[in-house]
C-alpha positions, -999 to +999 in steps of 0.1 A: +021-463+206+050-450+227+050-483+248+054-502+215+084-481+206+099-485+239+096-524+236+111-524+202+140-502+215+145-523+243+145-554+223+170-538+198+194-531+226+191-563+242+196-584+209+222-559+194+243-560+225+243-599+224+251-599+186+280-573+188+294-593+219+294-627+197+310-606+167+338-593+187+344-628+202+345-643+165+369-615+155+393-624+184+391-660+174+400-650+138+429-632+150+442-664+164+447-676+128+477-651+125+498-675+144+523-688+121+534-715+142+499-732+138+489-719+102+502-710+069+486-684+049+494-659+020+489-622+021+464-626-008+443-647+013+444-624+043+438-595+020+405-614+005+394-623+039+396-588+054+380-574+021+350-595+023+345-586+062+347-548+051+320-552+024+297-570+046+303-545+073+297-518+049+264-534+036+252-538+073+259-504+083+243-492+050+210-509+062+209-486+092+217-456+072+191-460+042+162-438+047+135-464+038+155-495+046+148-507+011+173-527-012+203-504-021+228-512-047+264-504-033+295-498-052+326-505-033+359-490-043+392-508-032 
């Protein structure tokens, strides 16, 4: 049983590390859109974009924090 747990932990670390690296790279690419020489955007569009990202990030974090990892209804206050 301990070996299975170690294998699952190793798998978590390997996959998690890659996914975090990928996500950080995508965030860096997203920041490139702030260049007003190449793009036009409104403050409302930026607010919606980052609100959506924050909501999804809270959901992802909540899935790790939930005791039984079952579906949880979230209320977001902005």
